[in-house]
Residue, then its C-alpha position, 0 to 999 in steps of 0.5 A: m500500500n502506498s501512502q495515499a491508500k493508507r491515508v484514505y483507509w485511516e480517514e474511512a476508519e476515523t469516519d466510521r468510528r465517529q458514526r458509531l460513537a454518535q449512535g452509542s451516545a444517542r442510545k445512552l441519552a435516550m436511557v437517562p431520564a430528564k432531571k426534574s426541576r425543583k418546582e416539579e420536585r416540590n409539586q410531587t412531595g408537597r414540600s421543598h427539598r430543603y425540609r426533612t421528612r419525619k422518616d429522615k429525622s427518625d432515621r437519624l435519631f435511630y442511627g445516633l442512638v445506635v452509635m451512642l450505645v456502641l460507644i457506651l458498651f465499648f468504654g464500659s467494658k474497657v473500664k471493667a477490664v482495667g478495674q479487674e487488672d488493678i485487683s489482680r495486680d494488687t493480689g500479685l503484689y501481695y503474694r510476691d511480698l509474702v514469698d519474698g519474706y518467706t525466701k528471706i527466712l529460708r536464706e537465714e535458716l540455710a545460713d545458720q546451718g552453714y549454707a550461706n549464699s544458697g540459691i533459692t528459685t521460686t515458681c508460682i503455679i495458680d490452679g483456680q483459687i490454690r497457689t502452689y509455690q515450688i521452691g528449689i534450693h541449690h548449693e554446692r555443699i548441699d549437693q555433696l550431702e547424702e540423700d538422707e541428710q538432704l531429706e532431713l534438711l528439707e524437713t527442717l526447712a519445710s517446718t517453716p510456716f508460710d503465712a497465707a491461706g490457700v497456698k501450698t509450698e513444695l521444697s526441693i533440692i536442685r542439682 
């Protein structure tokens, strides 16, 4: 094809495209309803478009109340959780102080028996309302004792009372 033939071909294609666009937009315009004027709109409802109907007001009121209720529930549950957190933190601090006092007494008893600088490890297990403290004691000289002597030492330490209701203590020697 020479350049003259190409130009004619492209001109025909462009003309054809324009005709199809014109037909398509005419079809689209036929489908869209004409916009009503404000006067026609007012005649249909009997009121101006500026006035809200009762249904609109009641819908707004309903949605406003729903939003307020959701906010109240959200913040109410948040306050409750924070309050419970404070109570459990206070309880935890109370028991931590008791355990610290108990370990101090155990260290003193161990020091009196010649096992100064003994390591004491405490682990708390909470099962419902019962707290169990597993207390492990480790010292190089305690490891060298025979088993009977170790049991006697554990019995002596176990005779030290732990001053709390609902608390069990389990003493063991860590090797």
